[in-house]
C-alpha positions as MATLAB code, in Angstrom:
seq = 'MSRQRGPDSQSSEDAGGACSVQVSLRHIVQDGAKGKPWTPTCIQKMDACFAKCSKFDRGFVMFTLERNMLTTSKKSSKEPVSCNLPSFNSLLRARRETSIKCAQDALEVEEMETDDTPQMKKRKIKSSHEALVNPVISIPFPECGDWPERQVNVLWGVKSSDLWVELTPANMKHLKCILKTEMEKGEVTCKKKASPKKKRASPKKSPRRRLRRSTPLAESPMADGEQVEETLVDSDHAEMMAETLEYVEG';
ca = [
     -23.531    9.642   16.630;
     -23.795   11.854   19.690;
     -22.531   15.070   21.160;
     -20.262   15.525   24.123;
     -19.326   18.544   26.124;
     -15.603   19.246   26.149;
     -13.111   21.929   27.101;
     -12.984   24.075   23.997;
     -15.225   26.756   22.575;
     -16.896   29.230   24.964;
     -15.288   30.528   28.124;
     -16.469   32.694   30.968;
     -14.997   33.813   34.226;
     -16.650   33.179   37.552;
     -17.672   35.919   39.930;
     -14.249   36.112   41.536;
     -12.404   36.021   38.206;
      -9.964   33.454   39.564;
     -10.696   30.719   37.011;
     -12.450   30.247   33.705;
     -15.034   27.720   32.613;
     -14.988   26.376   29.073;
     -17.946   24.683   27.430;
     -17.904   23.013   24.009;
     -19.840   20.499   21.960;
     -18.100   17.557   20.348;
     -19.439   14.956   17.974;
     -18.852   11.288   18.723;
     -19.099    8.646   15.995;
     -19.597    5.052   17.134;
     -20.682    1.974   15.217;
     -22.763   -0.097   17.599;
     -22.421   -0.459   21.330;
     -19.136   -2.387   21.142;
     -17.409   -0.094   18.654;
     -14.700    2.226   19.901;
     -15.914    5.856   19.785;
     -14.264    8.263   17.366;
     -14.230   11.987   18.092;
     -13.506   13.695   14.770;
     -12.470   17.274   14.188;
     -15.524   19.078   12.809;
     -16.291   22.441   11.227;
     -19.529   24.115   10.221;
     -20.111   25.139    6.603;
     -23.440   26.320    5.190;
     -25.465   25.008    8.137;
     -23.873   21.566    7.899;
     -21.222   19.799    9.953;
     -18.224   18.244    8.198;
     -15.872   15.692    9.783;
     -12.176   15.494    9.002;
     -11.272   12.055    7.625;
      -7.530   11.443    7.520;
      -5.626    8.390    6.300;
      -3.433    8.244    9.375;
      -5.869    9.347   12.065;
      -5.861    6.554   14.651;
      -9.466    7.172   15.642;
     -10.661    7.188   12.034;
      -8.681    4.026   11.232;
     -10.158    2.236   14.244;
     -13.697    3.312   13.303;
     -13.491    2.281    9.640;
     -11.167   -0.752    9.728;
     -11.795   -1.802   13.344;
      -8.066   -2.243   13.859;
      -5.284   -0.300   15.460;
      -3.255    1.730   13.028;
       0.121    0.177   12.278;
       2.835    1.933   10.322;
       5.656    0.277    8.432;
       8.774   -0.606   10.362;
      12.014   -2.311    9.451;
      11.893   -4.305   12.676;
       8.339   -5.563   12.113;
       7.250   -7.968    9.390;
       3.544   -7.164    9.836;
       1.582   -5.464    7.075;
       0.807   -1.763    7.718;
      -2.734   -0.854    8.727;
      -4.087    2.562    7.723;
      -6.664    4.179    5.450;
      -4.030    4.869    2.817;
      -5.982    2.695    0.392;
      -6.743    3.064   -3.331;
     -10.443    3.599   -2.589;
      -9.694    6.525   -0.267;
      -7.283    7.988   -2.824;
     -10.007    7.648   -5.467;
     -12.316    9.775   -3.323;
      -9.577   12.396   -2.983;
      -9.063   12.343   -6.740;
     -12.803   12.786   -7.363;
     -12.847   15.673   -4.880;
      -9.904   17.327   -6.653;
     -11.363   16.941  -10.158;
     -14.736   18.328   -9.084;
     -13.075   21.213   -7.248;
     -10.968   22.138  -10.278;
     -13.998   22.087  -12.571;
     -16.016   24.300  -10.211;
     -13.163   26.796   -9.929;
     -12.582   26.903  -13.687;
     -16.273   27.522  -14.313;
     -16.230   30.351  -11.775;
     -13.172   31.917  -13.425;
     -14.780   31.759  -16.867;
     -17.879   33.519  -15.563;
     -15.729   36.178  -13.913;
     -13.739   36.781  -17.105;
     -16.885   37.024  -19.206;
     -18.274   39.673  -16.871;
     -15.091   41.763  -17.008;
     -13.931   41.163  -20.597;
     -15.676   40.181  -23.803;
     -12.751   37.981  -24.880;
     -12.106   35.315  -22.249;
      -8.704   33.657  -22.151;
      -8.472   30.467  -24.162;
      -5.887   28.945  -21.828;
      -7.300   27.711  -18.550;
      -5.652   28.898  -15.384;
      -4.023   26.536  -12.953;
      -6.322   26.094   -9.981;
      -4.788   26.761   -6.573;
      -6.023   26.664   -3.007;
      -6.429   30.447   -3.117;
      -9.304   30.064   -5.615;
     -11.498   28.637   -2.861;
     -12.967   32.112   -2.289;
     -14.498   32.064   -5.791;
     -16.512   28.868   -5.390;
     -19.096   27.273   -3.178;
     -17.202   25.563   -0.332;
     -19.469   22.505   -0.511;
     -19.318   20.153   -3.497;
     -20.688   16.672   -4.205;
     -18.710   13.600   -5.215;
     -19.901   10.046   -5.889;
     -19.401    7.367   -3.270;
     -19.138    4.026   -5.137;
     -21.482    1.112   -4.658;
     -20.509   -1.095   -1.730;
     -22.451   -3.936   -0.129;
     -26.041   -2.813    0.384;
     -25.098    0.784   -0.444;
     -25.797    1.979   -3.989;
     -23.695    4.676   -5.615;
     -24.744    8.014   -4.171;
     -23.676   11.661   -4.092;
     -22.100   12.840   -0.840;
     -21.307   16.402    0.187;
     -17.655   17.177    0.923;
     -15.661   20.364    1.256;
     -13.856   21.915   -1.706;
     -10.125   21.153   -1.953;
      -7.381   20.506   -4.502;
      -4.263   19.596   -2.502;
      -5.286   18.482    0.957;
      -4.916   14.782    1.744;
      -7.762   15.058    4.265;
     -11.342   14.505    3.177;
     -13.988   16.591    4.923;
     -17.235   14.622    4.691;
     -20.651   15.814    5.785;
     -21.210   14.214    9.163;
     -24.313   12.045    8.854;
     -24.841    8.415    9.941;
     -25.421    7.344    6.331;
     -22.217    8.957    5.057;
     -20.109    7.474    7.841;
     -21.535    3.972    7.379;
     -21.058    4.136    3.610;
     -17.463    5.352    3.955;
     -16.694    2.615    6.470;
     -18.135   -0.018    4.145;
     -15.907    1.171    1.278;
     -12.665    1.146    3.237;
     -13.252   -1.980    5.298;
     -14.338   -4.020    2.275;
     -11.208   -3.086    0.370;
      -8.980   -3.901    3.328;
     -10.530   -7.355    3.680;
     -10.209   -8.063   -0.046;
      -6.603   -6.933    0.000;
      -5.763   -9.312    2.817;
      -7.163  -12.262    0.879;
      -5.278  -11.456   -2.318;
      -2.032  -10.651   -0.516;
      -1.813  -14.000    1.248;
       1.087  -15.798   -0.337;
       0.487  -19.377   -1.309;
       3.127  -21.825   -0.197;
       5.212  -22.510   -3.259;
       6.233  -26.144   -3.808;
       9.777  -26.871   -2.834;
      11.991  -27.191   -5.832;
      14.479  -30.001   -5.888;
      17.980  -28.774   -6.041;
      19.760  -29.957   -9.122;
      22.798  -32.018   -8.309;
      26.024  -30.449   -9.540;
      27.251  -31.826  -12.803;
      30.036  -34.266  -12.347;
      33.205  -33.682  -14.263;
      33.704  -36.257  -17.032;
      35.882  -39.112  -15.951;
      38.495  -40.537  -18.142;
      37.862  -44.066  -19.209;
      40.258  -46.376  -17.493;
      41.123  -49.879  -18.489;
      43.166  -52.565  -16.845;
      46.450  -53.139  -18.562;
      47.287  -56.765  -19.332;
      49.935  -58.334  -17.133;
      53.241  -58.126  -18.891;
      55.497  -61.062  -19.504;
      59.013  -61.235  -18.387;
      60.655  -57.925  -18.856;
      64.143  -57.881  -20.260;
      64.950  -55.066  -17.862;
      64.015  -57.118  -14.795;
      64.296  -60.887  -15.354;
      61.999  -63.086  -13.304;
      59.852  -60.198  -12.085;
      56.268  -59.376  -13.044;
      55.170  -55.811  -13.577;
      52.489  -54.840  -11.039;
      48.920  -54.638  -12.284;
      47.857  -50.994  -12.438;
      45.033  -48.864  -13.681;
      46.234  -46.384  -16.255;
      44.792  -43.903  -18.626;
      43.766  -45.348  -22.009;
      46.129  -43.040  -23.910;
      49.048  -43.941  -21.667;
      48.202  -47.642  -21.973;
      48.439  -47.514  -25.766;
      51.780  -45.740  -25.561;
      53.087  -48.345  -23.119;
      51.928  -51.188  -25.386;
      53.711  -49.710  -28.397;
      56.866  -49.228  -26.330;
      56.825  -52.831  -25.138;
      56.286  -54.155  -28.663;
      59.263  -52.128  -29.818;
      61.443  -53.398  -26.959;
      60.438  -57.051  -27.453;
      61.026  -56.763  -31.192;
];
């Protein structure tokens, strides 16, 4: 982690007043010599520097996941790549719960100082209550790899989807371990196994009527000297023909 001068904070005009010179300090976060540098947005709170960690910040995604951010698209079949992961959302949820508790405690103290009978119903905590609390709170970062569970300082917040984390090498490495590990596990579990091909069932054939060969008929009184041609007929029709012939011969 290093600092870089950039065109932002202080400005001064030269002797002629024709142009201005701007000087600023920027923090650069880089994991190793080959890692792509990330220049986060930072603010100072209580003598500490806090970096803005956003789910869809391309620099933050590249630093933590070591991949280019990829959003969902109807034209692309590739899986999206971002820090919109359950582990990151869990950190936001822990930040919100801790922030609400700190604000509620501050409101109870304020009510007790102004009135002997504090309200039984707790107020809904809003972003405007930030002025009542300490802007810096601590939330637990879960165990990951060689990192044990530890408390990390973040900025107070109840609605923001950005997580402002105290900018230290340990915090950045721990956060990267959490997100990258989950991404790698998700890729393993999401790989679809090739399902065995199912044999298509042949369509059921319609039942065939049983056919039988009719016996060659003797001389027919209707056509003397001629034989009736041998044909394949339905069993029901054959029986009817036999009865008819017996009746005629009789």
